[in-house]
C-alpha positions in Angstrom: 0.0 0.0 0.0 1.3 3.4 -0.9 1.1 6.4 1.5 2.2 9.1 -0.9 5.0 10.1 1.5 8.4 9.6 0.0 11.9 9.8 1.6 12.3 13.0 -0.2 9.1 14.4 1.3 10.2 13.2 4.8 13.5 14.9 4.4 11.9 18.2 3.4 9.4 18.0 6.3 12.3 17.4 8.7 14.1 20.5 7.4 11.0 22.6 7.8 10.5 21.3 11.3 14.1 22.1 12.2 13.8 25.6 10.8 10.6 26.2 12.7 12.2 25.0 15.9 15.2 27.2 15.3 12.9 30.2 14.7 11.0 29.5 17.8 14.1 29.2 19.9 15.4 32.5 18.4 12.1 34.2 19.3 12.2 32.8 22.8 15.8 34.0 23.2 14.8 37.5 22.1 11.8 37.5 24.4 13.9 36.4 27.4 16.5 39.1 26.6 14.0 41.9 26.1 13.5 44.6 28.8 9.8 43.8 29.0 10.4 40.2 29.9 13.0 41.2 32.5 10.6 43.7 33.9 8.0 41.0 34.3 10.2 38.3 35.8 13.5 39.5 37.1 13.5 43.1 38.1 15.7 44.1 39.8 18.5 41.9 38.5 21.4 44.3 39.4 22.0 47.3 41.7 19.6 50.3 41.5 20.9 53.9 41.7 19.0 56.5 43.7 19.9 59.9 42.2 19.3 62.6 44.8 19.4 66.1 43.3 20.4 68.0 46.5 23.6 67.7 48.6 24.6 65.0 50.9 23.7 65.4 54.6 20.3 67.1 53.9 16.8 65.6 54.5 16.5 64.2 51.0 19.9 62.4 51.3 19.1 61.0 54.7 15.6 59.8 53.6 17.1 58.3 50.4 19.6 56.2 52.4 16.9 55.0 54.8 14.6 53.9 51.9 17.5 52.4 50.0 18.4 50.1 53.0 14.8 48.9 53.2 14.4 48.3 49.4 17.7 46.4 49.4 16.4 43.9 51.9 13.0 43.7 50.1 14.3 43.3 46.6 17.6 41.6 47.2 19.7 44.1 45.3 21.7 47.1 46.4 20.0 50.6 46.2 22.9 53.1 46.1 22.5 56.8 46.8 24.3 59.0 44.3 24.2 62.8 45.1 24.0 65.0 42.0 23.2 68.5 43.3 23.1 71.8 41.5 20.8 74.3 39.7 18.0 73.8 42.1 17.9 70.1 41.5 17.9 70.4 37.7 21.2 68.6 37.2 20.2 65.4 39.0 16.7 65.5 37.4 18.2 65.9 33.9 20.5 63.0 34.4 17.6 60.7 35.3 15.4 62.0 32.5 18.2 61.1 30.0 19.0 57.7 31.6 17.8 54.3 30.2 14.1 53.7 31.0 14.8 50.4 32.7 14.2 51.1 36.4 17.9 51.1 37.4 18.1 54.9 37.8 15.5 56.5 40.1 15.3 60.2 41.0 14.7 61.2 44.6 13.7 64.8 44.6 11.7 67.5 46.2 8.8 69.1 44.3 10.6 72.5 43.9 12.5 71.1 40.9 9.2 70.6 39.1 6.9 73.2 40.8 9.3 76.2 41.2 12.1 75.8 38.7 10.0 75.9 35.5 8.9 79.4 36.6 12.2 80.5 37.9 14.8 79.4 35.3 14.9 81.0 31.8 15.2 77.5 30.3 15.0 73.9 31.7 17.3 71.1 30.5 14.5 68.6 30.5 10.7 68.6 30.0 8.2 67.4 32.6 7.0 64.7 30.2 10.5 63.1 30.3 9.9 61.8 33.9 7.1 59.7 35.4 6.2 60.1 39.1 6.4 57.0 41.2 5.1 58.5 44.5 5.0 61.4 46.8 6.2 59.7 49.9 6.3 62.5 52.4 5.9 66.2 53.1 7.4 68.7 55.6 7.2 72.3 56.6 10.1 74.6 57.2 11.5 76.5 60.2 11.9 80.3 60.3 15.2 80.8 62.0 17.1 84.0 62.9 20.8 84.5 63.9 22.1 85.4 67.3 22.6 89.1 66.3 18.9 89.6 65.5 17.1 91.3 68.4 13.5 90.4 67.3 12.0 87.7 69.6 8.9 87.0 67.6 8.0 86.8 63.9 5.8 90.0 64.0 8.7 91.9 65.5 11.1 90.6 62.8 8.6 91.6 60.1 8.4 95.2 61.5 12.2 95.5 61.5 12.5 94.0 57.9 9.9 96.6 56.6 12.2 99.4 57.8 15.5 97.8 56.8 16.2 94.9 54.3 16.9 91.5 55.9 19.3 89.0 54.5 18.0 85.4 54.0 20.0 82.3 53.4 18.6 79.3 51.4 19.8 75.9 50.2 20.2 77.4 46.7 18.4 79.1 43.9 15.1 77.4 43.3 15.1 75.7 46.7 12.1 75.8 49.0 13.8 78.4 51.2 14.4 80.7 48.2 10.7 80.7 47.3 9.7 80.9 51.0 11.7 84.1 51.3 9.8 85.5 48.3 6.5 84.5 49.8 7.5 86.2 53.1 8.4 89.4 51.2 5.2 89.4 49.1 2.8 88.6 52.0 4.2 90.9 54.6 5.8 93.8 52.7 9.2 93.1 54.3 12.4 93.8 52.4 14.4 90.7 51.6 17.9 90.1 50.1 18.3 86.4 49.2 21.7 84.7 49.6 21.9 81.2 48.1 24.2 78.5 49.5 25.0 75.0 48.3 22.6 73.0 50.5 20.7 73.3 53.7 23.7 72.7 56.0 25.8 75.5 54.6 22.7 77.8 54.8 22.3 77.0 58.5 26.0 77.6 59.1 25.8 81.0 57.3 23.0 81.9 59.7 25.0 80.7 62.7 28.1 82.7 61.6 26.2 85.9 61.1 26.6 86.0 57.3 22.9 86.4 57.0 20.1 87.4 59.5 17.4 84.8 58.7 16.5 81.7 56.8 13.4 79.6 56.2 15.1 76.2 56.2 14.5 72.5 56.8 13.7 72.1 60.5 16.1 69.2 61.3 19.0 71.4 60.2 18.0 74.2 62.5 17.1 72.0 65.4 20.5 71.3 67.0 21.4 75.0 66.9 18.0 76.1 68.3 18.3 73.5 71.1 21.8 74.8 71.9 20.5 78.4 72.1 22.7 79.5 69.2 19.7 80.2 66.8 16.1 81.2 67.5 13.1 79.6 65.7 10.3 82.2 65.3 7.8 80.0 63.5 7.2 77.0 61.3 5.5 77.0 57.9 3.4 73.8 58.2 -0.3 73.7 59.1 0.6 71.9 62.4 3.3 72.6 64.9 6.5 70.6 64.4 7.0 67.7 66.8 10.7 68.7 66.8 9.9 72.3 67.9 6.5 71.9 69.7 6.8 75.3 71.5 7.3 77.2 68.2 4.0 78.6 66.7 2.9 78.0 63.1 2.6 81.0 60.8 -1.2 80.3 60.8 -1.3 80.7 64.5 0.4 84.1 64.1 -2.3 85.2 61.6 0.0 84.8 58.6 -1.6 81.8 56.7 -0.2 83.2 53.4 3.2 82.1 54.7 2.2 78.4 54.9 4.5 76.3 52.8 5.2 72.6 52.4 8.0 70.6 50.8 7.1 67.4 49.0 9.5 64.5 48.8 9.0 62.3 45.7 10.4 59.6 43.4 10.5 59.6 39.6 11.8 57.5 36.8 12.3 58.1 33.1 8.9 58.3 31.4 9.3 55.2 29.2 10.0 52.9 32.2 7.9 49.7 31.8 4.8 49.6 34.0 5.7 46.3 35.7 8.9 47.9 36.9 7.0 51.0 38.1 4.7 48.8 40.1 7.5 46.9 41.8 9.1 50.1 42.9 5.7 51.6 44.1 4.7 48.5 46.0 8.1 48.3 47.7 8.0 52.0 48.6 4.6 51.6 50.1 5.8 48.7 52.2 8.8 50.7 53.3 6.6 53.6 54.5 4.6 51.2 56.7 7.7 50.0 58.6 8.2 51.4 62.2 11.9 52.2 61.5 11.0 54.3 58.4 8.2 56.1 60.3 10.7 56.9 63.1 13.2 58.2 60.5 10.5 60.4 58.9 9.5 61.8 62.3 13.2 62.6 63.0 13.2 64.6 59.7 10.0 66.5 60.6 8.2 64.7 57.8 4.7 63.3 57.4 4.3 60.1 55.5 2.0 60.4 52.4 2.5 57.5 50.0 0.5 59.3 47.3 0.3 58.1 43.8 -1.9 58.6 40.8 -4.5 61.5 40.7 -4.0 62.7 44.4 -0.2 63.1 43.8 -0.8 64.8 40.4 -3.3 67.2 42.0 -1.0 68.1 44.8 1.9 68.8 42.5 -0.3 70.8 40.1 -1.7 72.9 43.0 1.8 73.8 44.2 3.0 74.6 40.7 0.2 77.0 40.1 0.7 78.7 43.4 4.4 79.0 43.1 4.1 80.3 39.5 2.0 83.2 40.8 4.5 84.0 43.5 7.5 83.9 41.2 5.7 86.2 38.8 4.7 88.6 41.6 8.2 88.8 43.1 10.1 88.9 39.7 12.4 86.1 40.9 14.6 84.8 38.0 17.7 82.6 37.6 19.8 82.8 34.4 
C-alpha cells in the first residue's frame, strides 16, 4: 500500500520542522532578553541607583539612604544613593530624564524642581514629560530661624524690622524651597528681603549661625541642634501643624500669617518610558517601606509626614503647588539665568 509520502518528502518535512524549531528558539531567546520580559520576571537583576538632586547630609539624602536600606532587603539588590546637586535640582533630574528607562536609575527629589524651577529658570534642561512620578512619599514644613545678632524675639517683631531695613535670608540654593519661601515672606508681609543662596541646607544654616545672614526659612532638622543649643532662634514653622521637633514654636497660621504656609514634598520619579511592571515593583516596595516602624521613626526625626500618594492625588497636589508658586515667582520677579 502506498502512502504518498516519499523519503524526499520526509527529508523536506524534517528540514521545515528544524527551521521552525530554530525560529521558535530565536524568538524565545529574544523575548527572554527583552526589557519587557526582564521587567515582568527578574527586576531588579542588578544594583539600582537612587539619584538625589540635592547635597549629601540634607533631609533628602538621609531619607534616600533609609529607603535604600529597606528596598535592598526587600528586593535583594543594592540601592545606592548618588548625590547630584546643583541648579535647584535640575542637574540630577536631567541626568535621570536622559537615563535608560529600565528602572535602574531612580530620581529622589523635592517638588521644587518641578513646581518652582519651570517658573524661575529661563530654560529647563528637560521637559516634565521626560519623567514619570512614582510616588510622593512624604511632606514637611520649614522652620523660620534667625541668627544670634537679631534682636526680634517674635516673627511679627522681625517683620516690623524688615519693613524698615532689608533683611538677608540664606537658602539651600536658587530654586530651593527656602528661596521661594523668602519670596512668599516678602510678598505677603511687605518686608524687604535680600536672598543669599548656598550649596545646600547645611551651609545655609552655618551662614545663619556665623552671622553672614540674618534669617533663613530652612529644613527644620538642620535648624534644630542650633536652636536646642541656644545659638539660633526659631520664630515660626511654615506647616499647618506645629512641628514635633519644635513643639513650642508657633505655626505661621497661629500668628495670623496663613499666606506664609509652605510645604515641601519628597518624591520619586523614573524616566517616562520605564515599563509599568517595573514601576509597580518600585511603588509597592516604597509603600511597604513607609509602613515600617523604623521608616516612620526616620520620617519623624526629619520632621516629615508620610503620604505615600500616587496617581490622581499626587498629580493634583503637584499641580496645585506649581500653580501657586508660579503666581509667587511672577509677583516677586524672581529669576535665575
